[in-house]
C-alpha positions as CSV (number, residue, x, y, z in Angstrom):
1,X,97.6,80.8,-77.2
2,X,95.2,84.1,-77.9
3,X,92.2,84.1,-76.3
4,X,90.3,83.6,-78.5
5,X,91.8,80.8,-79.9
6,X,91.3,79.3,-75.9
7,X,87.8,80.2,-75.7
8,X,86.7,78.6,-79.4
9,X,88.4,75.5,-78.1
10,X,86.3,75.4,-74.7
11,X,83.5,76.2,-76.4
12,X,84.1,73.0,-78.5
13,X,84.9,70.8,-75.7
14,X,82.2,71.9,-74.4
15,X,80.0,71.7,-77.0
16,X,81.1,67.7,-77.6
17,X,80.6,66.9,-73.8
18,X,77.0,68.2,-73.7
19,X,76.3,66.6,-77.2
20,X,77.6,63.0,-75.8
21,X,75.7,63.6,-72.6
22,X,72.3,64.3,-73.8
23,X,72.7,61.1,-76.2
24,X,73.6,59.2,-73.7
25,X,70.6,60.5,-71.8
26,X,68.7,59.6,-74.6
27,X,69.6,56.3,-74.9
28,X,70.8,55.2,-71.7
29,X,69.2,57.3,-68.7
30,X,66.2,56.1,-66.9
31,X,66.6,52.6,-67.6
32,X,65.3,50.1,-65.1
33,X,64.7,53.1,-61.9
34,X,61.3,53.9,-60.5
35,X,60.3,57.4,-59.4
36,X,59.6,60.3,-61.5
37,X,58.2,63.4,-61.5
38,X,54.5,63.7,-61.0
39,X,52.8,62.2,-64.0
40,X,56.1,61.4,-65.9
41,X,57.8,58.3,-65.1
42,X,62.0,58.4,-64.9
43,X,62.5,58.1,-68.6
44,X,60.3,60.4,-69.7
45,X,62.6,63.0,-67.3
46,X,65.9,61.8,-69.1
47,X,64.1,62.1,-72.4
48,X,63.3,65.8,-71.8
49,X,67.0,66.6,-70.1
50,X,68.3,64.6,-72.7
51,X,67.1,66.2,-75.7
52,X,67.6,69.9,-74.2
53,X,71.4,69.2,-73.1
54,X,71.4,67.6,-77.0
55,X,70.2,70.8,-78.4
56,X,72.6,73.2,-76.0
57,X,75.4,71.1,-77.0
58,X,75.0,71.0,-80.6
59,X,74.5,75.2,-80.2
60,X,77.9,75.7,-78.1
61,X,79.8,73.2,-80.2
62,X,78.4,75.7,-83.6
63,X,79.8,78.9,-81.6
64,X,83.0,77.4,-80.4
65,X,83.3,75.6,-84.3
66,X,81.9,79.5,-85.5
67,X,84.9,80.9,-83.1
68,X,87.9,78.8,-84.5
69,X,86.5,79.6,-88.0
70,X,86.9,83.4,-87.3
71,X,90.0,83.0,-85.3
72,X,91.6,81.0,-88.0
73,X,90.4,82.9,-91.2
């Protein structure tokens, strides 16, 4: 197995994990919890983290797809 193939698979899996975790944080995170950071409630903190994880996960997923596409073409 080539190192480019292994790196592409690793990026795709990591990107999928980031996207799934980001979606979970957006839809489920912070419900029924009290607390937070200053003026932001716990739900708001999870919304910010979910958007950030979703964006980074999508970028990593796109990079992995690009690496695999360049490997197979």
